[in-house]
C-alpha positions as CSV (number, residue, x, y, z in Angstrom):
1,M,70.1,83.0,94.2
2,T,69.8,86.8,92.8
3,Q,68.4,88.1,95.0
4,T,71.0,86.7,97.7
5,A,73.7,88.0,95.1
6,E,71.9,91.1,95.0
7,Q,72.5,91.1,99.4
8,L,76.2,90.2,98.5
9,R,76.4,93.4,95.9
10,R,75.0,96.0,98.8
11,T,77.6,94.4,101.4
12,V,80.8,93.5,99.5
13,G,83.8,96.8,99.3
14,K,84.3,99.1,96.2
15,E,87.2,96.2,95.1
16,D,84.5,93.4,95.1
17,Q,81.3,94.8,93.5
18,A,82.9,94.6,89.4
19,A,83.1,90.8,90.3
20,V,79.2,90.7,92.3
21,A,78.4,92.7,89.1
22,E,79.5,90.2,86.4
23,L,78.0,87.3,89.1
24,L,74.6,89.4,88.8
25,K,75.0,89.7,85.1
26,K,75.3,86.1,84.3
27,L,72.1,84.7,87.0
28,R,70.1,87.1,85.0
29,E,70.6,85.3,82.2
30,L,69.6,82.5,83.7
31,D,66.2,83.9,84.5
32,S,65.1,84.0,80.7
33,D,62.6,81.6,80.0
34,Q,63.8,81.5,76.4
35,V,67.3,80.0,78.1
36,F,65.1,76.4,78.5
37,K,64.7,76.2,74.5
38,D,68.1,75.6,73.9
39,P,69.7,73.7,75.9
40,A,73.8,74.1,74.4
41,Q,72.5,77.7,75.4
42,F,71.4,76.8,78.8
43,D,74.5,75.1,79.9
44,R,77.2,77.5,78.7
45,L,75.0,79.8,80.6
46,Q,74.9,77.9,83.9
47,T,78.8,77.0,83.5
48,A,79.7,80.8,82.9
49,A,77.2,81.5,86.3
50,A,79.0,78.6,88.0
51,D,82.3,80.0,87.2
52,A,81.7,83.4,87.7
53,V,80.8,82.3,91.1
54,K,84.1,80.4,92.0
55,R,85.8,83.1,91.1
56,F,84.6,85.0,93.5
57,E,84.6,83.3,96.0
58,F,88.1,82.0,95.3
59,N,89.4,85.5,95.4
60,L,87.1,86.4,98.6
61,R,89.3,83.4,100.2
62,R,92.2,84.2,99.2
63,K,91.6,88.1,100.9
64,T,90.8,86.3,104.2
65,E,93.3,83.7,104.2
66,L,96.0,86.9,103.7
67,K,94.3,89.1,106.7
68,G,94.6,86.0,108.6
69,N,98.3,86.4,108.6
70,E,98.6,90.1,109.3
71,V,100.0,91.2,112.3
72,L,98.1,93.8,113.8
73,L,98.9,96.1,117.2
74,S,96.5,98.7,118.6
75,G,97.4,101.0,121.5
76,D,100.2,102.9,122.5
77,G,102.1,100.1,124.5
78,D,101.7,101.8,127.5
79,V,100.9,99.8,130.9
80,P,97.8,100.6,133.0
81,E,99.5,101.8,136.4
82,E,98.1,99.8,138.3
83,F,99.7,96.8,136.4
84,R,103.1,98.5,136.3
85,K,104.7,96.5,139.1
86,L,103.9,93.3,137.7
87,V,104.6,94.3,134.5
88,E,108.0,94.8,136.0
89,Q,108.8,92.1,137.9
90,Y,108.0,90.0,135.1
91,Y,111.0,91.4,132.8
92,K,113.1,91.2,135.8
93,S,112.4,87.6,136.4
94,L,113.1,86.8,132.5
95,S,116.2,88.6,132.5
96,K,117.5,86.7,135.8
97,G,116.4,83.7,133.9
98,S,118.2,84.0,131.1
99,E,121.6,85.0,133.2
100,K,121.6,81.8,134.8
101,K,121.9,79.8,131.5
């Protein structure tokens, strides 16, 4: 799990680096053999690590969902020469259709 988090840290953007670093810190605390000697401490660390993963996942999901609602336009709007007459005909047909109503 720690290796996967390390890979994640290398691929996320700068704004997510702190969250991944916190997640790695929590996971590394679970790597110690001393943790297993105290079941209560193990439970606390495991809960903290799980919460860090959930927070990161929630924030990542929220960013992804927000990006899905953005309208992105590319290009300058010019129509290639070979399609220009077709586009003109299309708009003429649309304008004729609205005159009938």
